[in-house]
N, C-alpha and C positions, 0 to 999 in steps of 0.2 A: 693517425693518432686520434685517440678519443680521451677527453677529459671529463670525469664525472665528479660531481659534488657528492661526497660520501656522508659528511656530517657538518652541520652548522646549527644555529639556534632556531631554525624553522625545519619542519619535517612534513613530508607527504605521508599518505596512508601507508602503514606497515613499516615506516622508518622511525627512528628515534632521534630526538633533537637534544642539543647540549650546547652550552656556551663553549665555543671553540670552533675548530675548523679541521677538515680533512678532505683532500682530493685524491682521486686515483687517476694517474696518467697512464694510458695503455698504448703500447706500440707493438709492432710485430716481433720485437725482441724481448718483450716482457713488460711488466708494469712497475711503476714507481708510486709508492704511497707518499704523498706530500702532506706533512703534518698528521697528527693522530688524535686530536681532541684531548679531552681530560681523562678519558678512561677507555675501556674496550667497546664502547658503543659504536665506534667506527666499524668494528668487526661484524657486529650484528647487521648494520646497514649494508656492508659489503656483500654479505650473503643474501640479504633481502633484495639487493639490486641484481643478483645473479652473477656476481663476479667471483673469480677464483682467487683465494688468498695465496695459493701456491704459485701463482704467476707473478707475485711481487718479488722483484729482483733487487730493489733498492728502496731506501727511505730517505726522503729529504725533509729538512726541518727549516722553516722560515726564521724562527727565533726561539729562544729558550723558555718562553712563558709556559706555565702549566697547562693552559688551554690549547696548546699546540703540541705538547710533548708528553702529557700525562698518560696517554694511551700506548706509548711505546713499550713500557715495561709490561703491559698486559699481554700482548700477543707477538711482539717483535723480538 
């Protein structure tokens, strides 16, 4: 299993930051996107990190605030 921080309020080179949170949990059976930030910035970062969005098999949400769910309507 590999857990990657996809989006938060700090960013490294080539990544975008945003108030919010998004993790990608990768297993041999596929990936789970956990939270999706405020918008589709998580998707940009996912690609920049070299991860395949088509491998996402499920989405988990920690709670219903906009900074954890706003990006769901953009790409999910």
